[in-house]
N, C-alpha and C positions, 0 to 999 in steps of 0.2 A: 527609264521605267515610268509608267504612269503612276500618278499619286495613289489612285485607288488600288492598283496592283500591289504597290509597295506596302500599303497599310494592311492589306489582306495577308500578305506574306509575313510581315512583321508580327501581326497578331497571332498567326499560326505558330511561329517560333516561340513567342512568349507563352502561349497556352501549353506548348509541349514541355517547356521548362517547368511550368507550374505543375503539370501532370507528373513530371519526374519527381518533384519535391513531395507531392502528395503520396506517390507510390512508396517513396522511401520512408515517409512518416508512418504509412500504414504498415509497412514491414516491421518497423521498430515497435509499433504498438502491438502487433500480433506476437512478436517475440517476447515482449514484456508480459503479456497476458499469460503466456505459457511458461513463464520464468521458473524457477526451481527454488522458491523460498522454503525455509525450514521452520518448523515449530516443534515444541516438545512433544514427545510421544508419551501419553498417559495410559497406554496399553488398554484402551477401551473404557477406562473408568468414566470419562466424561462423555462417552457416546450417548446421544439422546438426552443430554442434560438440559434442563430448563435454562433459558438465556442463550447458551451456546456461543458466547463471545470470547474472543482471544485477543490479548494485547501483549506485545513485546515491550516490557517496561524496564529493560536493562538500561542502566545509566541513571535511574531514579533512585534516590536514597530512601524515599518514603512513598508508599503506594496505599491506595484505599480500595477496598472491595466492599460493595454494597451487599448487605445481607437481607434477603427478602425483596430484591429488586425485580425488574421486569413485571411479571404478572403476580408478584408477591411470593413466588416460589423459586427464586433463582439467586445465585451469586453472580454479581456483575462487577468486573468481567469474570467469566466462568473459568477461563484458563489464563494464567499469567506466567511470564518468564522474567525473572528478576536476577540481580546480582547477589552474590553472597554478602551478607551484612545489611541487606535492605530490611526496613521495618514495614510490615504490612498491618494496616489498621482495618479491622472488620467493623463496619458501621451499619447498624440496624436501620433499615428504611421502612420496615414493617415489623409487626410484632409476632411473637410465638415461635421464634427460631433459636437454634443454638449452633455451635460450630464444633464438630468432633473430627479428629484425624483418623482416617482409616489406615493410612500407612505413611511412613516417613523413613528416611535413611536411618540405619541402625545406630549411628553415633549422634543423631540429632536429639536435642533436648527441647522439644516444643510440646505444648499442650493446648488443647482447645478450651472452649468455654461451654460447660454442660448445661447450666441453668437456662431456661427459656427466658428471653428478654424481650422488651418492648422497643418500639421505635425510639431512636435517639441514643440508645446504648451503644458503646463501642469498647473494644479491647484490642491491644496490639501485640504482635509477635515479631521478633527479629530473627530472620532466617540466616544463621551463620554457616550452617552445614549445607554443602551442595548436594543436589539430588532431586528426586521427585517426591512431592507431597500430595496426598489425596485426602480430601476432607468432605464432610457432608453435614446436612441438617438432619438430626435424628427423626423428628416428627414427620419430615417431608422427604425422607430418603426414597420412598417408593414413588414419589411424584417427580423424581429426577433432580432434586435440589442437592447437587454435588458440585465440587470444584476441584481444580488442580493447580499446584504451584510448582514451577520448575526453577531451581536455584543454581546459578553458576553455569559454566560452559560445558562441564562434563556430564551432560544429560543425553539420553536417547532422543533422537529427533525423527520426524517424518516430513516428507515433502508436502508443501501446501499447493504446489502447482501454480503458485503466483509469485508473491514477493513484492517489495516496494518499488517505487520509481527507480529506474536505472539509467545510467549514461549510455549513449549510443555505442561506445566502444565496449561496454559491458555486455551489450546485447549481441555482439558479434557483427554489427553493421560495419561495412568497409569504410575506411577513413574518408573516401570521396563523398560519402553521403552527408558528411558534415558541411560540405560546401554547396550542396544543392540549393539551399535557401539563398545563399549569397549569389549563386549563379542566376537564380530567378530574378533577383533584384537588378543585377547587372544587365540581364537581358532586357528588362523593362526600360532601364535607362538608355541603353543603346538604341532600342526601338524608338524611343521618344526623340533622341537626337537625330536619327536618320529620317524619321518622319518629318521633323521640323526642316531638315535640309531639303527634302524632296518638295515639301510644300512651298518652300521659299524659292528654290532654284530649279528643281526638276521640271516642273510644269512649264515654266517659261522657256527652258531650253527645248523641250519637245515642241512647244508652240512655234518657236522661232524656226525650227527645222521644217515645220510643216508648211511654212509660207513660201 
């Protein structure tokens, strides 16, 4: 085989392996993007809320929610999912707001803070009872300053259509895809070895036969 022919063929094989790896990665990414993550269902309470941010904070013993964040008319994060027993601190980052609960589980003993406060004020609530909690700022309710807190595992959920990063096997990718990257590297190494062999011996042998 001529040196230039071998290099062309080896390069084609390596490119094909690389394309296979890229295709598998693309498939995994596409499946991850359409994933089936879940978040608490606040039954429309937070629809159109200012801020509109959600955080799954389960595993945290203490959580902070900014009062008057964003453009000054939002609870940030707007929706949170926490464990039972978690303490939430409401911290004023702008003035003229309060925190009142619209609804809570029937056996929950939580209360908001009705007086309007200034930046720097804070108060804390420990959520021991599982369920959905809806709250708002009274002066800015009509402006969409509302928030929701889901406590514990026994809460209604909705699909987010997303979800966090997942392993390939969680995405339903065949096990062979795990080895595509290794195969690509191996293909490159083999190509280099054979290229070196042809460069060193192949051309001389061809030349000798031509004489």
